Every structure is written in structure tokens, then in C-alpha cells.
C-alpha positions in Angstrom: -8.2 -12.4 -27.0 -7.5 -15.2 -29.4 -5.8 -13.1 -32.2 -3.8 -10.8 -29.9 0.0 -11.0 -30.0 1.5 -10.6 -26.5 5.2 -10.0 -25.9 7.5 -9.8 -22.9 10.0 -7.0 -23.1 13.3 -6.9 -21.1 15.8 -4.2 -21.6 19.3 -3.8 -20.0 20.8 -0.3 -19.8 24.2 0.2 -21.3 24.2 3.9 -20.4 22.5 5.9 -17.6 19.0 6.8 -18.5 16.7 9.6 -17.2 12.9 9.4 -17.8 11.5 12.1 -15.6 8.3 13.5 -14.1 8.9 17.0 -15.4 9.3 18.3 -11.8 11.9 18.4 -8.9 11.8 17.8 -5.2 13.8 20.8 -3.9 17.2 18.9 -3.9 17.1 17.2 -7.3 16.1 19.4 -10.2 14.8 16.5 -12.4 13.4 13.5 -10.6 13.3 10.1 -12.2 9.8 8.8 -12.5 8.7 6.0 -10.1 5.6 3.8 -9.7 3.4 3.7 -6.6 5.7 1.1 -5.0 8.8 3.3 -5.4 10.4 1.4 -8.3 11.9 3.5 -11.1 9.9 3.3 -14.3 10.0 4.4 -18.0 6.4 5.7 -18.6 4.5 3.8 -21.2 3.6 7.0 -23.0 7.4 7.7 -23.5 8.1 4.1 -24.6 5.3 4.0 -27.1 6.2 7.6 -28.3 9.8 6.5 -29.1 8.7 3.5 -31.0 6.3 5.6 -33.0 9.1 8.2 -33.7 11.3 5.4 -35.0 8.5 3.9 -37.0 8.1 7.2 -38.9 11.9 7.2 -39.5 11.7 3.7 -41.0 8.8 4.9 -43.2 10.9 7.8 -44.4 13.7 5.2 -45.2 11.3 2.9 -47.0 11.7 0.0 -44.7 8.0 -0.3 -43.6 4.7 0.9 -45.0 3.0 3.9 -43.5 -0.3 2.0 -43.3 1.2 -0.4 -40.9 2.4 2.4 -38.7 -1.1 3.9 -38.8 -2.6 0.5 -37.8 -0.1 0.0 -34.9 0.0 3.5 -33.5 -3.4 5.0 -34.7 -4.2 8.1 -36.6 -5.8 11.1 -35.0 -9.5 11.3 -35.9 -9.4 8.3 -38.2 -8.5 4.9 -36.4 -7.5 3.8 -32.9 -4.2 2.1 -32.3 -3.8 -1.6 -32.1 -0.5 -1.5 -30.1 -0.5 -1.2 -26.3 2.4 -1.3 -24.0 3.0 -1.3 -20.3 5.5 0.9 -18.4 9.0 -0.6 -18.1 9.6 -1.2 -14.4 13.1 -1.6 -12.9 13.9 -4.9 -11.1 15.1 -3.1 -8.0 14.8 0.3 -6.2 18.3 0.9 -5.4 19.5 1.7 -9.0 19.7 5.5 -9.1 22.5 8.0 -9.3 22.7 11.7 -9.5 24.6 13.7 -12.2 25.4 17.4 -11.7 26.3 19.8 -14.4 26.6 23.6 -15.1 26.5 25.7 -18.2 29.8 27.2 -19.3 30.4 31.0 -19.9 30.8 31.9 -23.4 34.4 31.4 -24.8 35.4 30.2 -21.4 35.6 27.0 -19.3 34.3 28.8 -16.2 30.8 27.7 -15.0 27.9 30.0 -15.5 26.5 31.4 -12.3 23.2 29.9 -11.1 23.3 27.1 -13.6 24.1 24.1 -11.5 21.6 21.4 -12.2 21.2 17.9 -10.5 19.5 15.2 -12.5 18.5 11.7 -11.3 19.4 8.8 -13.6 18.8 5.0 -13.6 22.1 3.5 -13.4 23.7 1.6 -16.4 23.3 -2.2 -16.0 19.8 -1.9 -14.6 17.2 -4.3 -16.1 13.6 -3.1 -16.7 10.7 -5.2 -18.0 7.2 -4.7 -19.4 4.8 -6.1 -22.0 3.7 -5.2 -25.5 0.4 -6.2 -27.1 -1.0 -6.1 -30.6 -4.8 -6.5 -30.6 -6.1 -8.7 -33.4 -2.6 -8.8 -34.9 -1.7 -9.7 -38.5 1.4 -11.2 -39.7 2.6 -7.9 -41.3 2.0 -6.0 -38.0 4.1 -8.5 -36.0 6.9 -8.2 -38.6 6.7 -4.4 -38.5 6.9 -4.3 -34.8 9.9 -6.5 -34.7 11.6 -4.2 -37.2 10.8 -1.2 -35.1 12.1 -2.8 -31.9 15.5 -3.7 -33.5 15.8 -0.1 -34.7 15.1 1.3 -31.2 18.3 1.4 -29.2 17.9 4.4 -26.8 15.2 5.8 -24.5 14.8 8.7 -22.1 16.1 12.3 -22.1 19.4 13.3 -23.9 19.3 10.1 -25.9 20.8 11.9 -28.8 23.8 12.8 -26.6 24.7 9.4 -25.5 22.2 8.6 -22.6 19.7 5.8 -22.5 21.4 3.2 -24.7 20.1 -0.4 -24.0 19.8 -3.9 -25.4 16.3 -5.3 -25.8 15.0 -8.8 -25.5 11.5 -9.5 -26.9 9.8 -12.9 -26.3 6.3 -14.1 -27.0 4.3 -14.2 -23.9 2.3 -17.3 -23.0 -1.5 -16.9 -23.3 -3.0 -15.9 -20.0 -5.7 -17.9 -18.2 -9.1 -16.2 -17.6 -8.8 -13.4 -15.2 -11.6 -14.7 -12.9 -14.3 -17.4 -12.8 -17.9 -16.6 -11.9 -20.7 -19.1 -12.2 -24.2 -17.5 -12.1 -27.6 -19.2 -11.9 -30.5 -18.4 -14.1 -31.9 -16.0 -11.4 -28.8 -13.8 -11.2 -29.3 -10.2 -12.4 -26.5 -8.4 -10.7 -22.7 -9.0 -10.3 -20.1 -7.0 -8.3 -16.6 -6.8 -9.6 -13.3 -5.8 -8.1 -11.3 -3.8 -10.8 -7.7 -2.7 -10.9 -5.9 -0.4 -13.2 -2.5 -1.8 -14.0 -1.3 1.7 -15.4 -2.0 5.3 -14.2 -5.4 6.3 -15.4 -6.7 9.7 -16.6 -10.5 10.1 -17.2 -10.9 13.8 -18.2 -13.5 15.7 -16.3 -14.0 18.2 -19.1 -14.7 18.0 -22.8 -12.0 20.6 -23.7 -8.2 20.8 -23.3 -6.4 23.0 -20.8 -2.9 23.4 -19.2 -3.8 20.6 -16.9 -6.1 17.8 -17.9 -8.0 17.0 -14.7 -9.2 13.4 -14.1 -12.1 11.9 -12.3 -11.1 10.0 -9.1 -13.4 7.1 -10.0 -14.2 5.2 -13.2 -17.6 6.5 -14.6 -20.2 4.0 -15.7 -20.4 5.8 -19.1 -16.7 5.0 -19.6 -17.0 1.4 -18.7 -20.2 1.0 -20.8 -18.3 2.4 -23.8 -15.4 -0.1 -23.2 -18.0 -2.9 -23.1 -19.5 -1.7 -26.4 -16.1 -1.7 -28.0 -15.3 -5.2 -26.7 -18.8 -6.4 -27.8 -18.2 -5.1 -31.4 -14.7 -6.6 -31.5 -15.9 -10.1 -30.5 -19.5 -10.2 -31.7 -19.7 -7.6 -34.4 -22.8 -5.5 -34.9 -25.0 -8.2 -33.4 -23.0 -8.1 -30.2 -23.1 -4.4 -30.1 -26.9 -4.3 -30.6 -27.5 -6.6 -27.7 -26.3 -4.0 -25.3 -28.7 -1.5 -26.6 -31.8 -3.8 -27.2 -35.2 -3.1 -25.6 -34.8 -0.3 -23.1 -32.3 1.4 -20.8 -33.3 -0.8 -17.8 -32.1 -3.9 -19.5 -28.5 -3.2 -18.5 -27.0 -0.8 -16.1 -23.2 -0.3 -15.6 -22.7 1.6 -12.3 -19.9 3.9 -11.5 -16.8 2.1 -10.2 -15.7 3.8 -6.9 -12.2 3.4 -5.4 -11.4 1.2 -2.4 -8.5 1.5 0.1 -5.7 -1.0 -0.5 -6.5 -3.0 2.7 -10.2 -3.7 1.6 -9.4 -5.7 -1.5 -9.4 -9.1 0.3 -12.7 -8.5 2.0 -16.0 -10.0 1.0 -17.2 -8.2 -2.1 -20.9 -8.7 -1.4 -20.6 -6.9 1.9 -18.6 -3.9 0.7 -20.0 -0.6 -0.3 -18.3 2.5 -1.7 -20.3 5.7 -2.4 -19.4 9.3 -2.9 -19.3 11.2 0.3 -22.8 12.6 1.0 -23.0 16.4 0.9 -24.7 16.3 4.3 -21.5 15.0 6.0 -19.3 18.0 6.7 -15.9 16.7 7.7 -13.9 18.5 10.4 -10.9 20.3 8.9 -7.7 18.5 9.8 -4.5 20.3 10.6 -1.9 20.5 7.8 0.3 17.5 8.0 4.1 17.9 8.1 5.7 17.5 4.7 7.3 14.1 4.2 11.1 14.1 3.7 10.7 12.4 0.3 14.1 13.0 -1.5 13.3 11.1 -4.6 9.5 11.1 -4.6 7.5 14.3 -5.6 5.1 15.4 -2.9 2.0 14.8 -5.1 3.0 11.2 -5.9 3.0 9.9 -2.3 0.3 7.6 -1.2 -2.0 9.4 1.2 -3.1 7.9 4.4 -6.3 8.6 6.1 -6.3 8.8 9.8 -10.0 9.7 10.2 -11.7 7.6 12.8 -14.2 5.0 11.6 -17.7 6.4 11.4 -19.6 4.1 13.7 -23.0 4.4 15.2 -24.2 7.6 13.5 -27.7 8.8 13.8 -29.2 11.3 11.3 -28.4 12.9 8.1 -26.9 16.1 9.8 -23.5 14.6 10.2 -21.0 16.8 12.0 -23.0 19.9 10.7 -23.4 23.2 12.5 -23.3 21.9 16.1 -19.6 21.3 16.4 -17.0 23.8 17.8 -14.5 22.8 15.0 -14.6 24.3 11.5 -16.1 22.0 8.9 -15.8 21.7 5.2 -17.9 20.2 2.4 -16.7 16.9 1.0 -14.4 17.1 -2.0 -14.9 15.2 -5.2 -12.3 12.6 -4.5 -13.8 11.8 -1.0 -15.7 8.6 -0.5 -17.6 6.9 2.2 -16.8 3.1 2.5 -18.4 0.3 4.4 -16.3 -2.8 5.2 -17.4 -6.3 5.6 -18.1 -5.8 9.3 -20.4 -2.9 8.6 -18.1 -0.2 9.8 -17.8 3.1 7.9 -14.7 5.0 6.8 -14.0 8.2 5.1 -11.5 7.7 2.3 -9.7 10.2 0.0 -8.5 8.8 -3.2 -4.9 9.9 -3.9 -4.1 11.5 -7.3 -0.9 12.3 -9.1 0.3 14.8 -11.6 2.7 14.2 -14.6 4.0 16.8 -17.0 4.1 15.8 -20.7 5.2 17.4 -23.9 4.1 16.7 -27.3 6.8 16.2 -30.1 6.7 17.0 -33.8 7.6 14.9 -36.9 11.2 13.5 -36.5 12.1 14.9 -40.0 10.4 18.2 -39.3 10.3 20.4 -36.3 11.5 18.2 -33.4 10.1 20.5 -30.7 6.8 22.4 -30.8 5.6 25.5 -29.0 5.6 25.9 -25.4 1.8 25.6 -25.5 2.3 21.9 -26.2 3.6 21.4 -22.6 0.8 20.2 -20.5 0.1 18.4 -17.2 -2.1 15.3 -16.7 -3.8 14.4 -13.4 -3.9 10.6 -12.9 -5.2 7.9 -10.6 -2.1 5.9 -9.5 -1.6 2.4 -10.9 -2.9 -0.5 -9.0 -5.9 1.3 -7.5 -8.8 -0.9 -6.8 -12.4 -0.1 -7.6 -15.8 -1.6 -6.7 -18.2 -1.9 -9.7 -21.8 -3.3 -10.0 -23.4 -4.4 -13.3 -27.1 -5.2 -13.4 -28.7 -7.0 -16.3 -32.3 -8.3 -16.7 -31.2 -10.7 -19.4 -29.3 -13.6 -17.8 -27.7 -14.8 -21.1 -26.5 -11.3 -21.8 -25.0 -11.1 -18.3 -23.1 -14.3 -19.0 -21.8 -12.8 -22.3 -20.7 -9.6 -20.4 -18.7 -11.8 -17.9 -17.0 -13.3 -21.0 -16.1 -9.8 -22.3 -14.4 -8.9 -19.1 -12.0 -12.0 -19.0 -9.4 -9.8 -20.6 -8.6 -6.2 -19.6 -10.6 -3.4 -21.0 -8.9 -0.2 -22.1 -10.3 3.2 -21.0 -9.4 6.8 -20.4 -6.7 8.9 -22.2 -4.2 6.7 -23.8 -6.4 3.7 -23.1 -5.0 2.4 -19.8 -5.7 -1.2 -19.1 -8.2 -2.1 -16.3 -8.6 -5.7 -15.3 -11.1 -7.7 -13.1 -9.4 -9.1 -10.1 -12.4 -10.8 -8.4 -16.2 -11.1 -8.9 -19.3 -12.2 -7.0 -23.0 -12.7 -7.9 -25.4 -10.5 -6.0 -28.8 -12.4 -5.8 -30.5 -9.9 -3.4 -29.6 -6.4 -2.8 -31.4 -4.5 -0.1 -29.7 -1.2 -0.4 -33.0 0.5 -1.6 -35.3 -1.3 0.9 -37.2 1.3 3.0 -38.6 0.0 6.2 -40.3 3.4 7.1 -43.3 4.4 4.9 -43.5 7.9 6.5 -40.0 9.2 6.0 -36.7 8.2 4.5 -33.2 9.6 3.7 -32.0 9.5 0.1 -28.4 9.9 -1.1 -27.5 10.2 -4.8 -24.7 7.7 -5.5 -24.2 9.0 -9.1 -25.0 12.1 -11.0 -28.7 12.6 -12.1 -29.7 13.9 -15.5 -33.3 15.3 -14.9 -35.5 17.4 -17.0 -38.5 19.6 -16.1 -41.8 20.1 -17.6 -40.4 22.3 -20.4 -37.5 19.7 -21.1 -34.9 22.0 -19.5 -32.3 20.4 -17.2 -33.1 20.6 -13.5 -30.3 22.0 -11.3 -32.2 22.2 -8.0 -34.9 19.9 -6.7 -37.8 21.0 -4.5 -40.5 18.9 -2.9 -42.6 18.8 -6.1 -39.9 18.1 -8.6 -38.3 15.4 -6.4 -41.7 13.8 -6.0 -42.3 13.8 -9.7 -38.8 12.4 -10.3 -39.3 9.5 -7.9 -43.0 9.1 -8.8 -44.2 9.3 -5.2 -46.2 11.9 -3.2 -43.8 13.8 -0.8 -45.5 15.6 2.1 -42.4 17.6 3.0 -38.7 18.0 2.1 -37.2 18.3 5.6 -33.7 18.8 4.6 -31.7 18.8 1.4 -27.9 19.3 0.7 -27.6 19.3 -3.1 -25.4 20.7 -5.8 -25.5 20.8 -9.6 -22.8 21.2 -12.3 -22.4 21.4 -16.0 -20.8 18.4 -17.7 -19.6 17.7 -21.2 -17.6 15.3 -23.4 -16.3 15.0 -26.9 -16.5 12.8 -29.8 -13.2 10.8 -30.3 -13.6 10.3 -34.0 -14.4 14.0 -34.9 -12.7 15.7 -32.0 -15.7 17.9 -31.6 -17.4 18.5 -28.2 -20.9 17.1 -27.4 -23.6 19.5 -26.2 -23.1 20.1 -22.5 -25.7 19.2 -20.0 -26.5 19.8 -16.3 -26.6 17.2 -13.5 -27.6 16.9 -9.9 -24.2 16.0 -8.4 -23.6 12.6 -6.8 -23.6 12.9 -3.0 -26.7 15.1 -2.9 -28.7 14.2 0.1 -32.5 14.5 0.9 -34.5 13.9 4.0 -38.1 13.2 2.9 -41.5 13.0 4.8 -44.1 11.0 2.9 -47.8 11.3 2.6 -49.8 8.6 4.3 -50.1 5.2 2.5 -47.5 6.1 0.0 -46.3 3.1 -2.2 -42.6 2.9 -2.6 -42.2 0.2 -5.2 -40.9 2.8 -7.7 -37.9 3.4 -5.6 -36.2 0.2 -6.8 -35.3 1.7 -10.2 -32.8 4.4 -11.3 -34.1 7.8 -12.3 -33.5 10.3 -15.1 -31.7 9.8 -18.4 -28.8 7.6 -19.4 -29.3 5.1 -16.6 -27.5 2.3 -18.5 -24.3 4.4 -18.1 -24.6 4.6 -14.3 -26.6 7.9 -14.1 -29.6 8.1 -11.8 -28.5 5.9 -9.0 -29.3 6.3 -5.2 -29.5 4.6 -1.9 -32.3 4.9 0.7 -32.1 4.8 4.5 -28.5 3.7 4.4 -27.5 2.8 8.0 -25.1 5.7 8.5 -25.6 7.1 11.9 -23.8 10.1 13.2 -24.5 12.7 15.8 -23.3 13.1 19.4 -21.3 9.9 19.4 -19.4 10.9 16.3 -18.6 14.3 17.6 -17.3 12.7 20.8 -15.1 10.5 18.7 -13.9 13.5 16.7 -13.0 15.4 19.8 -11.2 12.4 21.3 -9.3 12.1 18.0 -8.3 15.7 18.1 -7.1 15.4 21.8 -5.0 12.3 20.7 -3.4 14.2 17.9 -2.6 17.2 20.2 -1.1 14.9 22.9 0.9 13.1 20.2 2.3 16.4 18.9 3.2 17.6 22.3 5.0 14.3 23.1 6.9 14.5 19.9 8.0 18.1 20.5 9.1 17.2 24.1 11.1 14.2 22.8 12.7 16.3 20.0 13.7 19.0 22.5 15.3 16.4 24.8 17.1 14.9 21.9 18.5 18.3 20.8 19.8 18.9 24.3 21.5 15.5 24.4 23.1 16.2 21.0 24.5 19.6 21.9 27.5 18.3 23.8 29.0 16.4 20.7 28.0 19.3 18.5 30.1 21.8 20.6 33.0 19.3 20.5 33.1 19.5 16.7 32.6 23.3 16.7 35.7 23.6 19.0 37.8 21.3 16.8 36.8 23.0 13.5 38.8 26.2 14.2 36.0 28.4 12.9 36.1 27.1 9.4 33.0 25.5 8.0 31.3 24.9 4.6 29.0 27.5 3.1 25.2 27.2 2.8 25.2 25.2 -0.4 27.9 22.8 0.9 26.1 22.2 4.1 23.0 21.2 2.2 25.0 18.8 0.1 26.6 17.4 3.2 23.2 16.6 4.8 21.8 15.4 1.4 24.8 13.2 0.9 24.0 11.2 4.0 20.3 10.9 3.1 21.2 9.5 -0.3 23.3 6.7 1.1 21.6 3.2 0.7 19.2 2.4 3.6 20.2 -1.3 3.3 23.5 -1.1 5.1 23.8 -1.0 8.9 23.2 2.5 10.3 26.4 2.7 12.3 28.4 1.5 9.3 26.6 3.9 7.1 27.6 6.8 9.3 31.2 5.6 9.5 31.5 5.3 5.7 29.8 8.7 5.3 32.3 10.4 7.6 35.3 8.7 5.9 34.0 9.7 2.6 34.3 13.4 3.6 38.0 13.1 4.2 38.8 13.2 0.5 36.5 16.1 -0.5 38.6 19.2 -1.4 35.8 21.7 -0.6 35.5 20.3 3.0 39.3 20.0 3.5 40.0 23.7 2.5 37.2 25.0 4.8 38.0 23.0 7.9 35.9 20.1 6.7 38.8 17.6 7.4 38.3 18.4 11.2 34.6 18.2 10.9 34.8 14.7 9.1 37.3 13.3 11.7 35.3 14.6 14.7 32.1 13.3 13.2 33.6 9.9 12.7 35.0 9.9 16.4 31.6 10.9 17.7 29.9 8.2 15.6 32.0 5.6 17.4 31.2 6.9 20.9 27.6 8.0 20.6 25.4 4.9 20.0 22.3 6.9 19.6 23.7 8.5 16.4 23.1 5.1 14.7 19.5 6.2 14.0 19.4 7.9 10.5 16.8 10.5 11.7 19.0 11.4 14.7 22.1 11.8 12.4 20.1 14.2 10.1 19.1 16.2 13.2 22.7 16.1 14.5 24.0 17.6 11.1 21.3 20.3 11.1 22.3 21.3 14.6 25.9 21.4 13.5 24.9 23.7 10.6 22.9 26.1 12.9 25.7 26.3 15.5 28.4 26.9 12.8 26.4 29.7 11.1 25.6 31.4 14.3 
């Protein structure tokens, strides 16, 4: 916005820095945090927290005013912060090193048993960059931020013991051009937007705290509507805010924004559709996949791939239900059904990540709090794309909303930025057109808040209650797959929870038979309460067809998986047999002396940690030569092992493949221990 102050931040590390995830990966005890592309990052929560910590120190020293600190960083239950920052991202991936340390025995220099710890650091000399923004900035706030940045010289863990020192460069950032351009005519009442979160996003599913703060896997309409209200109040004051609430709930509807796979973001928006997986679709349980050998990347942070075949030509609501020989399971909350621009359907599971966090006390008081302040936060990874529909009967108001969205909106815990990547006007939407006046299939694409005759919340719909809700006469409810749940939220200003309510869950499916001559005009509108926030949405007779053909595809897919597994096992067995000859050669030359279990693991890990950018044969050669100077290997016959490994690497060309070398070393370990 016009009065925002934007800065480009670049830091250069003078000392190694560790800003971790709170977890290990089996080899490294404390893993350095990375983004979804694999680049090391300093999380924005940590960066902003260190700035706030230093700001409080400056207040104590009388350098800056406490009111400016409250304005920049917010004050719990009183005012929101004006300062936002991005995560600091390293310029390159290959900038990590490992440090190992042990505790010492009391009054001794001997290491304490079982205290060896390996920590991953970003190497000194690495450059990381990010952005800082002060919304509606004043001159005093800019000066205060500049003072705080000059006072901040260290980041990360162990920064009071010499780690994480850096130099910082802060430059004003040029004003950005509008995020997108969308011209609409006077008849347009609906737009479709492609959103992207530039930082990990947490939208709590519950109105109370716990050890883990679970997140929605989509962006609810209520959250986006609240962000629009905040932007309207910032730019238009009370008049701008009232415009969003004028007349009735049907004037504006902000739908839920559901995720899209990465490869769908360049497709035609007006032809895409993303909905929660209907409860009627019971997916076949997939065999557990082998764990990825991710040395630096925690298992929960890897991008999931969906190998489910496209759902093409499916016929009825009973998708893969009871007539299949395979075990089935109900769809999970993070599972979606997506139609591409060619009309093909795909099941998609939105990946989620977990990050551990710990709150810190006043820098001049208790620096660490109780163990109960340690918590985990589930998050939607950064750069996830979402599909959002906004409907508005007032064309002028719709144009105003487009203006509000030219800059990122801030939503969820810690107000993560979400920006519009692309937009298109939808002049005619046929998703609720029903061609059959005798029967139709209805799928809830958002939660429904419905009340019965006594104003109590409905948790189950029968023929009569569904007919009253839709305002039509239903002859019979042939099939229904529905669920309900209790939902709640809390007031940010007071910190108190709102009264919980019950909903019919999104994805609930109904197959309805109608009375003769039933009029279906009422099926164009959302149902229930809070429809402007995305509740009460549904689709009718969506052309999803699945029956015998889908089951045949699923069986064919399972056969392909089985054949692939058998081929991989056969190839691995042949590879092992081929490698046994050089393995036996090394065993004979080692004179029965080999490293212990821990040293074997370090040996294999050391090869895996070598840069993948160099030639594989050269990589193995350097690795073998590096072992020659290791005392632990020399004293245990490792000298012979290293020399023999080096000689074999020159003769056996197939060992140039890194995976083959890892298998070769593991075979050596097995043979030596046997």
C-alpha cells in the first residue's frame, strides 16, 4: 500500500549459524531448517523474535520508546503488529556443515558416555536474503526499526556463545507493480483467483491451544473474508468495512480456497475445479511407501507425490465402495478431488509439515520458560497454490475487492502473506445446473451450518430436513454419506473462545430422487448460515463417473506396482551378486580388522554427505583417499579398507553410481560383521 515501508534485507554470516526445526533425521540430531525447494532458511518467526528481543533491550537502555516497540511488534490482546518479515533464504543449497560435540565428565576432559551430538550449521560466508515491511509506516517507526537492525548482530541457536554472527545490509525496496490485472464488465458477478502463500501457513482447526496446533489444509472462506474486512477498514475506513456487510449475506460470498497441485498452476483457471473429496469416494488403501533416504530433510517436510491414476469415466456416486476386493478407506481432511482443464479428475493429498517452537521470556527476566511453552505447529508449506472463487452481486463492490487484493493479505497464525498470482472473470458458471428433474447427486463443497425447527444445530440430514434446507420436495433419499463435527474459534482481541457450533462436513454426499414437476431454481443459492464466509456451498450432478472402469484401472494400477516392485527386487539381487566379488576382495585384504558399528555408520554417512555436484567416480576416489588419514580407521585396519576401496573404484565402473556405492558399503558392513 502507499504508506508501507518495504526493505530488502541481506545478511552475510561471519560465523556458522544453526536455526533448526526442533527435530533430527536419524543421523543428524539437530537439522537445519529448509524451505520446500531445499534451500536453508532462517524462519521468519525466529528473525522477528530476535528483533523484538533486541528492541526490548533498547527500551531498557532508554534508546527507543516502548510505544514504538508495541506498534512495530504488537501487544497481546491490545494491538496487532505493523512489522512483517519474510524468512531469510540462503543463496545456494550446498552451504551446510556438521559439528559434533560431547559433554565432558565432571572434573575431567574425558567425554561423557552417550552424549555425542551432531548439529547441522549454515556455513560462515553464506549470504541470506529476505524482506521487511512496516504497514502504514511513520517516520519514528522507520527510525526505530533502523536502530533495532543496527543493534542486531547474531541469529540462531547458541548466539550467546559465538555462533550466528553476521553483517546486515538493509535497502529500501522499490514499490511493486500491481499483482494482477483483471478487467471485468458490468455483468460480471464472479471472479476466480489463483492464490499462493509465500510463507508457511497455519490456520488453526480448533479454538483452543494444545501441544500441537493443527492446521487446515485449505484456506477457509471465513479467514479470507476477515482479511478482506481488515484491508477494507485500512483503505476505506468504516465506510469501506460497512460495504462488505450491507444488505444481506447473498451480496458477497467468499468461498473456501482449496489447494492445487504444482503442475496445475499454469492451466486455464476458468476450467479448473478443486473440491473436498466426496465421502462417497472410498479410496483403495495404498501400500506403505519406502522411506526416502533424506539425510538433511525431515520425513514430514518432503513433498508428497500422488501416484493415484486419474479418475476418468466414472459413473455413479458409489465410487469404489463395497464391491471391490481391496480394502478401502474414507477420504481424509487433506484429500481433494481436482479437475484439470481437459476435464480429467485427480485425487490430490495436500502435503503438510510440522515445526517445533518454543516461547521465550523477557530478556531481562527469565530467559527460558517452562517446558509447557514448547509446542509444535502444523503448517501448509510455502508456495502452495489455492483456487478461490469470490461472488458479488454489486459490480462496483467487486471492482473494489479486486483493488484490495492487489497487495498480499495476511492470514492465519503469525499473519502469513498470501498473494494473488492470476485471476479470471467467470461470466457463467454451470456447476449447479441440473439437467434431470427426477433425480440428482449433491456434494457439499464446504461445511453447512444448519438449524432445525427448534433452532438447534443439525448434525444429520434425512429426507425431510434436506428438502426443507434446499426448499424442494424430495421423494426419496436414495443414498447419503455424511458426517458432522463441532467447530469453534476465538476472539483475537480478548483471547476468549466463541461459542462452538456444529456443521455438516464438507464432502458429504447425497443421492436424491425428486417428486414430479419439482422446480429447482432454489438450488442456485448457498444454504444455511454465514454464507458470505463460504459456508453452505455445494455442487449438483458433477460429472464424476466411477464404477467398473475405475475398478479395472485400480486393479491395473496395483498390478503395475507389483510388477515394478518385483523387477526392482530382482535387479537389486543381481546387483548384490555382482558386487560380492569386490566385497570379498576387501574382506581378505583387511586382515579381520574393521570399524565398529558407529564407525561403519559414519563411513557410509560420510560418503552420502559429499557434494552431489562433482563427478561420481571422482567423488568416490576423493572419499577413499580421505579415509587414509583417519586414525580410527587406520588403527582398526581401515587403511587396508580405504586402499582396497580406492583400487576397486578404479576398476569397477559400475561403482560410479552413488546408490551403488552406498549398497556396496552396506554389503561390506554386513560381511565384516558376520
